[in-house]
C-alpha positions as CSV (number, residue, x, y, z in Angstrom):
1,M,0.2,0.2,0.2
2,N,1.7,3.3,-1.1
3,Q,1.5,6.5,1.0
4,V,-1.6,8.4,-1.0
5,T,-3.5,4.9,-0.6
6,I,-2.6,5.0,2.8
7,Y,-3.8,8.9,3.0
8,I,-6.9,8.5,1.6
9,S,-7.9,5.7,3.8
10,A,-7.3,7.8,6.4
11,V,-9.7,10.7,5.7
12,I,-12.2,8.3,4.6
13,M,-11.7,6.7,8.0
14,L,-11.9,10.3,9.8
15,I,-14.7,11.6,8.0
16,F,-16.4,8.0,8.7
17,L,-15.5,8.6,12.5
18,S,-17.1,12.4,12.3
19,A,-20.3,11.0,10.9
20,T,-20.9,8.7,13.3
21,N,-20.2,11.2,16.4
22,K,-22.4,13.4,15.0
23,E,-27.2,13.3,15.4
24,N,-28.5,16.9,14.1
25,G,-26.1,19.0,14.3
26,A,-24.7,17.6,18.0
27,S,-21.6,16.0,18.7
28,I,-21.3,12.3,21.0
29,I,-18.6,13.7,23.4
30,E,-18.4,10.3,25.3
31,R,-20.1,7.1,24.7
32,N,-20.9,4.8,27.4
33,A,-21.5,7.3,30.1
34,V,-24.0,9.2,32.1
35,M,-25.0,12.3,34.3
36,P,-22.8,14.7,32.5
37,S,-22.4,18.4,34.3
38,V,-20.7,21.0,33.0
39,T,-19.2,24.5,33.8
40,K,-17.0,27.5,32.4
41,D,-14.0,29.1,34.6
42,K,-12.6,32.6,34.2
43,Q,-10.6,32.0,31.5
44,N,-13.3,30.5,29.5
45,A,-12.4,26.8,29.6
46,L,-15.1,24.7,29.8
47,H,-15.2,21.3,31.9
48,L,-17.0,18.1,31.9
49,V,-17.9,15.7,34.6
50,F,-19.9,12.4,33.8
51,A,-20.2,8.6,35.8
52,K,-19.4,5.0,34.6
53,G,-20.3,2.7,36.8
54,N,-18.5,3.7,39.7
55,Q,-16.3,6.5,38.4
56,V,-16.6,10.0,37.9
57,W,-14.3,10.8,34.6
58,Y,-13.1,14.7,33.8
59,K,-13.1,16.1,30.4
60,R,-11.7,19.8,29.2
61,S,-12.3,22.2,26.2
62,D,-10.4,25.5,25.3
63,N,-11.5,26.0,22.1
64,G,-15.5,26.8,23.3
65,G,-16.4,23.2,23.3
66,L,-15.7,22.8,19.6
67,S,-13.9,19.4,21.2
68,F,-12.9,17.7,24.6
69,S,-10.2,16.6,25.9
70,S,-9.4,13.0,26.2
71,P,-11.0,11.5,29.8
72,S,-9.1,11.4,33.2
73,L,-10.1,9.4,36.0
74,I,-10.6,11.5,38.7
75,D,-11.7,8.4,41.1
76,S,-13.9,5.4,42.0
77,I,-16.7,5.8,44.5
78,K,-17.9,2.8,46.2
79,N,-22.1,2.8,45.8
80,L,-21.9,6.3,43.3
81,V,-25.3,7.5,42.8
82,A,-25.3,8.5,39.1
83,V,-29.1,8.0,38.2
84,A,-32.0,10.4,37.2
85,G,-30.4,13.8,37.9
86,R,-28.7,12.7,40.8
87,G,-25.0,12.6,39.1
88,P,-21.8,14.1,39.9
89,Q,-21.8,18.4,39.5
90,I,-18.5,20.2,38.9
91,T,-18.4,24.4,39.4
92,A,-15.1,26.5,38.9
93,T,-13.8,28.8,41.6
94,N,-11.0,31.0,41.9
95,K,-8.6,28.4,43.3
96,G,-9.9,25.6,40.6
97,L,-12.5,23.1,40.4
98,C,-14.0,21.1,42.7
99,M,-16.5,18.3,42.0
100,L,-19.3,16.6,44.3
101,A,-20.8,13.6,44.3
102,I,-23.0,11.0,46.5
103,N,-23.3,7.5,47.3
104,K,-25.8,5.7,47.9
105,E,-25.4,5.4,51.3
106,G,-26.1,9.1,51.5
107,N,-22.6,11.0,51.8
108,I,-21.7,13.2,49.8
109,F,-18.0,14.0,48.7
110,A,-15.7,17.2,47.4
111,Y,-12.7,16.7,45.2
112,T,-10.6,19.6,44.4
113,K,-8.6,20.5,41.5
114,Q,-6.0,23.9,41.1
115,G,-4.0,24.2,37.5
116,N,-2.4,20.8,36.5
117,E,-2.4,19.1,39.9
118,K,-4.5,16.1,39.9
119,W,-7.5,15.8,41.5
120,Q,-7.5,15.7,45.4
121,K,-9.0,13.2,47.3
122,P,-12.2,14.0,48.8
123,S,-13.5,16.1,51.7
124,K,-17.1,14.8,53.0
125,V,-19.9,17.6,53.0
126,N,-22.4,16.3,55.3
127,D,-21.4,16.1,59.3
128,V,-23.7,13.6,60.0
129,T,-23.3,9.8,57.8
130,D,-25.4,8.8,55.8
131,V,-28.3,11.8,56.2
132,A,-28.5,12.4,52.1
133,K,-30.2,9.1,51.0
134,E,-32.6,10.6,48.3
135,G,-29.5,11.8,46.3
136,F,-30.4,15.3,45.4
137,F,-27.7,17.8,45.9
138,S,-27.0,21.2,44.2
139,F,-24.0,23.8,45.0
140,A,-22.8,26.8,43.7
141,S,-19.4,29.0,43.7
142,F,-18.0,33.0,43.9
143,N,-14.3,33.4,44.0
144,D,-13.4,31.0,46.5
145,S,-16.7,30.2,48.4
146,I,-19.1,27.6,47.7
147,F,-22.1,26.6,49.1
148,A,-24.4,23.2,49.0
149,V,-27.3,22.4,49.4
150,W,-29.2,18.9,49.7
151,L,-32.2,16.9,51.0
152,D,-31.0,16.0,54.0
153,L,-32.8,13.1,57.0
154,R,-31.3,14.0,60.1
155,N,-32.7,13.8,63.4
156,D,-36.4,13.3,62.5
157,S,-36.1,10.8,59.2
158,H,-38.0,13.4,57.0
159,N,-36.6,15.4,54.5
160,K,-35.4,19.3,54.9
161,I,-33.1,21.4,53.2
162,A,-29.4,21.3,54.4
163,G,-26.5,23.3,53.4
164,A,-22.3,23.8,54.1
165,L,-20.2,26.3,53.2
166,S,-17.0,25.9,52.4
167,A,-14.8,29.3,52.0
168,D,-11.6,27.2,50.3
169,G,-12.5,26.1,47.2
170,G,-14.3,22.8,48.3
171,K,-11.6,21.9,50.9
172,T,-13.1,22.3,54.0
173,W,-16.4,22.1,54.6
174,S,-18.9,24.5,57.7
175,K,-21.1,22.7,60.0
176,N,-24.2,22.2,58.5
177,K,-27.0,24.5,58.3
178,I,-30.7,23.2,58.3
179,V,-31.6,25.9,55.0
180,Y,-35.7,25.0,55.7
181,Q,-38.0,22.7,57.2
182,S,-41.1,21.8,56.7
183,P,-43.6,22.6,59.5
184,Q,-45.6,19.6,57.9
185,G,-43.1,17.2,57.9
186,T,-41.2,17.3,54.8
187,V,-40.3,19.0,51.5
188,C,-41.0,17.4,48.5
189,E,-39.2,14.0,48.7
190,C,-37.4,13.7,45.0
191,C,-37.2,17.0,43.8
192,K,-33.5,18.4,43.5
193,P,-32.6,22.0,44.9
194,S,-31.1,24.3,43.3
195,V,-29.0,27.6,44.8
196,I,-26.9,30.3,43.4
197,F,-24.6,33.3,45.0
198,T,-26.5,36.8,44.4
199,G,-25.2,40.0,44.9
200,Q,-27.1,40.3,48.2
201,G,-25.9,36.7,49.6
202,I,-27.1,33.1,48.6
203,T,-30.7,32.1,47.6
204,V,-31.8,28.8,47.6
205,M,-34.8,27.5,45.5
206,F,-36.3,24.0,46.5
207,R,-39.8,22.3,45.9
208,N,-41.5,22.4,49.0
209,F,-44.9,20.1,49.7
210,L,-47.3,22.3,51.9
211,D,-51.1,21.5,52.5
212,G,-50.6,18.8,49.7
213,N,-49.0,21.1,46.9
214,R,-45.6,20.8,45.7
215,D,-44.9,24.2,44.8
216,L,-41.3,26.2,44.4
217,Y,-40.4,28.3,47.2
218,T,-37.6,30.0,47.1
219,T,-35.2,31.3,50.9
220,H,-32.1,33.9,51.3
221,S,-29.6,34.0,53.7
222,T,-27.7,37.7,53.6
223,N,-25.1,36.5,56.6
224,G,-22.7,33.9,54.2
225,A,-25.5,31.3,55.6
226,A,-25.7,32.0,59.4
227,S,-29.3,32.0,58.9
228,F,-32.2,32.1,56.2
229,S,-35.4,33.9,55.1
230,A,-38.5,32.7,55.9
231,A,-39.3,31.0,52.4
232,S,-41.6,32.3,50.0
233,K,-43.6,31.1,47.4
234,L,-43.1,31.0,43.8
235,G,-46.0,31.8,41.3
236,S,-49.7,32.4,42.4
237,G,-50.7,29.0,41.6
238,N,-51.0,25.6,43.2
239,W,-50.0,22.4,42.2
240,K,-51.8,19.8,43.9
241,L,-50.2,16.2,43.6
242,N,-50.1,13.0,45.5
243,G,-46.5,11.9,44.9
244,C,-43.1,13.3,43.5
245,P,-42.9,14.6,40.2
246,M,-38.7,14.2,40.4
247,D,-38.6,17.9,38.6
248,G,-36.7,20.8,40.7
249,G,-36.1,23.7,38.2
250,S,-33.5,26.7,38.3
251,L,-32.2,30.1,38.7
252,K,-30.0,32.7,38.1
253,E,-29.3,36.1,38.8
254,T,-28.9,39.1,36.2
255,E,-26.1,41.7,36.0
256,N,-28.5,44.3,37.6
257,G,-29.9,42.1,40.6
258,E,-32.9,40.2,39.0
259,I,-33.2,36.5,40.1
260,E,-35.0,34.2,37.6
261,T,-36.4,31.1,38.6
262,V,-37.8,28.3,35.9
263,W,-39.8,25.1,37.1
264,R,-42.6,23.0,36.2
265,R,-45.7,22.9,37.6
266,M,-48.3,19.8,35.8
267,D,-47.3,19.8,32.1
268,T,-46.4,23.7,31.6
269,I,-42.8,26.0,32.5
270,F,-42.8,28.7,33.9
271,S,-40.4,31.4,34.2
272,C,-40.5,34.0,37.3
273,K,-38.8,36.6,39.7
274,S,-39.3,37.1,43.1
275,G,-42.1,38.8,44.2
276,S,-44.2,38.4,40.4
277,F,-46.8,36.6,38.6
278,E,-45.5,33.2,36.8
279,Q,-45.3,33.4,33.0
280,A,-45.3,30.1,30.8
281,V,-42.6,29.8,28.6
282,G,-43.3,26.2,27.2
283,K,-44.7,22.4,28.0
284,G,-42.7,19.8,29.1
285,R,-40.3,18.7,32.4
286,N,-37.2,19.3,33.8
287,A,-36.3,23.2,32.9
288,G,-33.2,24.5,33.4
289,M,-31.7,28.0,32.3
290,E,-28.6,30.0,31.7
291,I,-27.6,33.9,31.3
292,V,-26.3,34.3,28.5
293,N,-25.2,38.0,27.6
294,N,-27.2,39.3,30.5
295,Q,-30.3,37.7,29.0
296,F,-32.1,34.3,29.5
297,A,-32.0,31.3,27.9
298,Y,-34.2,28.3,28.9
299,S,-34.1,24.3,28.2
300,W,-36.4,21.4,29.0
301,I,-37.9,18.3,27.7
302,D,-40.9,17.7,25.8
303,D,-41.5,14.3,24.9
304,G,-38.2,13.3,24.3
305,K,-36.7,16.0,22.8
306,I,-34.7,18.7,24.1
307,V,-36.0,22.2,23.6
308,C,-34.2,25.2,24.3
309,L,-35.9,28.7,24.3
310,L,-33.1,31.1,23.2
311,P,-33.1,34.9,24.5
312,N,-34.7,36.2,20.7
313,G,-37.5,34.3,21.6
314,K,-36.4,31.4,18.8
315,K,-37.2,27.7,20.3
316,E,-34.4,25.3,19.0
317,I,-35.0,21.8,19.3
318,V,-31.3,20.4,19.6
319,G,-31.4,16.6,20.0
320,E,-33.7,13.8,21.8
321,G,-32.1,12.6,25.2
322,I,-32.1,13.5,29.3
323,L,-30.8,16.4,31.4
324,P,-30.1,18.8,29.2
325,Q,-27.7,21.5,30.8
326,L,-27.1,25.3,29.1
327,Q,-23.7,26.7,29.8
328,A,-22.8,30.0,27.9
329,V,-19.4,30.0,26.3
330,N,-19.4,33.3,25.2
331,K,-21.6,36.5,24.5
332,N,-22.9,34.8,21.5
333,T,-22.6,31.4,21.8
334,L,-24.4,29.0,24.3
335,I,-23.0,24.8,24.8
336,C,-26.1,22.5,25.5
337,V,-24.9,19.4,27.4
338,W,-27.2,16.2,27.8
339,Q,-27.7,12.1,27.5
340,K,-29.2,9.9,25.5
341,D,-28.9,6.0,25.6
342,N,-25.7,6.3,28.0
343,N,-24.2,8.5,25.6
344,I,-23.4,12.1,26.1
345,Y,-24.2,14.8,23.3
346,S,-23.6,18.7,22.8
347,K,-24.5,21.1,20.7
348,L,-22.9,24.7,20.4
349,I,-26.2,27.5,20.0
350,N,-25.4,30.6,17.8
351,L,-27.8,33.8,19.3
């Protein structure tokens, strides 16, 4: 076989591999993997974590999501939970990266990474053992601070919202704080809470369970998570439901301090600002959101299809699957990452 034939064969193979890794403009960025989570650091690099069995893996993109590095193993975690939105999550701090993962016993572990260093062995976030058995948690970062929230069973075996603060990028964690405890026994038992840092402090959103209604509430801290305000309901309607919808929501803050939330009630996705009436944005479930160029973009699932509502009002179907996540790449581009058939996909969306 001469060099020309070898070259042509290689080009054909590259074209074939590219085609087999594309679907409606989306790219498969990892096969046989589940529960993707993506974040961006201040140098505009994208960071992705995902699960394979009991292992958590990491990838990086330095070209705005056009391609990702080969995967590197963070760690193997016995009885890792990685199903139905309960997978590993990642955030960026001034110090580097922090990844949280949870096991079936109900313990949350934090791993950290600075620069080119290896991932550091974990610290435990929950200070009472085996209390996060539902497996739902979220966390957010600001500079070197991280605040994590989760469904917690301590003291009375009823789910409540607990939280912990890290002031050093996830290496160590404060004494846990009960953020909210329902006066009627439990919050919604299997809906993921959300949290953000704001210009005024920390805001937590969760699905409550009061008078038979599964509605979204927020609570705020202005003193570094030492205490939280009374919880306030979002929206004017109610969702009376004898069961758990397994559907949390998302919230973000704009540069001018507006907090926007997105969540599901029955079969409708609503957006809502604190203290305002909700507005329907679509039909579906598992809503998320992102801020791009100081404007809101939303994502959700409708009949197995992943829908993105862009700031210009255009709705775009990016593919089929579950667990969509939006991350701003720059002022004009979003990346959507999701899971389908145990493969992880991504697609760049130009505004």
